C-alpha positions as CSV (number, residue, x, y, z in Angstrom):
1,X,-14.9,-20.5,-98.0
2,X,-13.6,-18.9,-94.9
3,X,-14.4,-15.3,-95.8
4,X,-17.5,-13.3,-95.1
5,X,-19.2,-11.3,-97.8
6,X,-20.8,-7.9,-97.3
7,X,-24.2,-9.6,-96.9
8,X,-23.0,-11.6,-94.0
9,X,-21.7,-8.5,-92.2
10,X,-25.0,-6.6,-92.8
11,X,-27.0,-9.5,-91.3
12,X,-24.6,-9.7,-88.4
13,X,-25.0,-5.9,-87.8
14,X,-28.8,-6.1,-87.9
15,X,-28.9,-9.0,-85.5
16,X,-26.5,-7.2,-83.1
17,X,-28.7,-4.0,-83.2
18,X,-31.8,-6.2,-82.5
19,X,-30.1,-8.0,-79.6
20,X,-28.5,-4.9,-78.0
21,X,-31.3,-2.5,-78.8
22,X,-31.0,0.7,-80.9
23,X,-30.5,3.0,-77.9
24,X,-27.8,0.9,-76.2
25,X,-25.9,0.6,-79.5
26,X,-26.2,4.3,-80.1
27,X,-24.9,5.1,-76.6
28,X,-21.9,2.7,-77.1
29,X,-21.0,4.5,-80.4
30,X,-21.3,7.9,-78.7
31,X,-18.9,6.7,-75.9
32,X,-16.4,5.5,-78.5
33,X,-16.6,8.9,-80.3
34,X,-16.0,10.8,-77.0
35,X,-13.1,8.6,-76.2
36,X,-11.5,9.2,-79.6
37,X,-12.1,13.0,-79.3
38,X,-10.5,13.1,-75.8
39,X,-7.6,11.1,-77.1
40,X,-7.0,13.5,-80.0
41,X,-7.3,16.5,-77.6
42,X,-4.8,14.9,-75.2
43,X,-2.4,14.3,-78.1
44,X,-2.7,17.9,-79.3
45,X,-1.9,19.5,-76.0
46,X,1.7,20.4,-75.3
47,X,3.4,18.1,-72.9
48,X,4.1,20.3,-69.9
49,X,5.9,18.8,-67.0
50,X,3.5,18.6,-64.1
51,X,4.9,19.6,-60.7
52,X,3.4,17.9,-57.7
53,X,3.0,20.3,-54.8
54,X,5.7,19.7,-52.2
55,X,8.2,18.2,-54.6
56,X,11.2,20.0,-56.0
57,X,12.1,19.8,-59.7
58,X,14.8,17.3,-60.6
59,X,18.3,18.9,-60.5
60,X,20.2,19.3,-63.7
61,X,23.1,16.9,-64.2
62,X,26.4,18.1,-62.8
63,X,28.4,16.8,-65.7
64,X,28.8,18.2,-69.2
65,X,29.3,16.1,-72.3
66,X,32.3,16.5,-74.6
67,X,30.2,18.2,-77.2
68,X,29.0,20.8,-74.7
69,X,32.5,21.6,-73.6
70,X,33.7,22.0,-77.2
71,X,30.8,24.4,-77.9
72,X,31.6,26.5,-74.9
73,X,35.3,26.8,-75.8
74,X,34.5,28.2,-79.2
């Protein structure tokens, strides 16, 4: 009670393919695969800061932390 068996899922899948049509279902799965591939590609690329034309890069902070001052003194 309350759980679906493998047979229930198979029947559901067959009915979904019949309703949506084989080509449409195939196209949806292809789009999902392309999306996953593009996501992985985007995650693999190095994050380079993009600079918008006409804007200057953010200035570096004018203060130094205590640990930076101690390192410079050594």
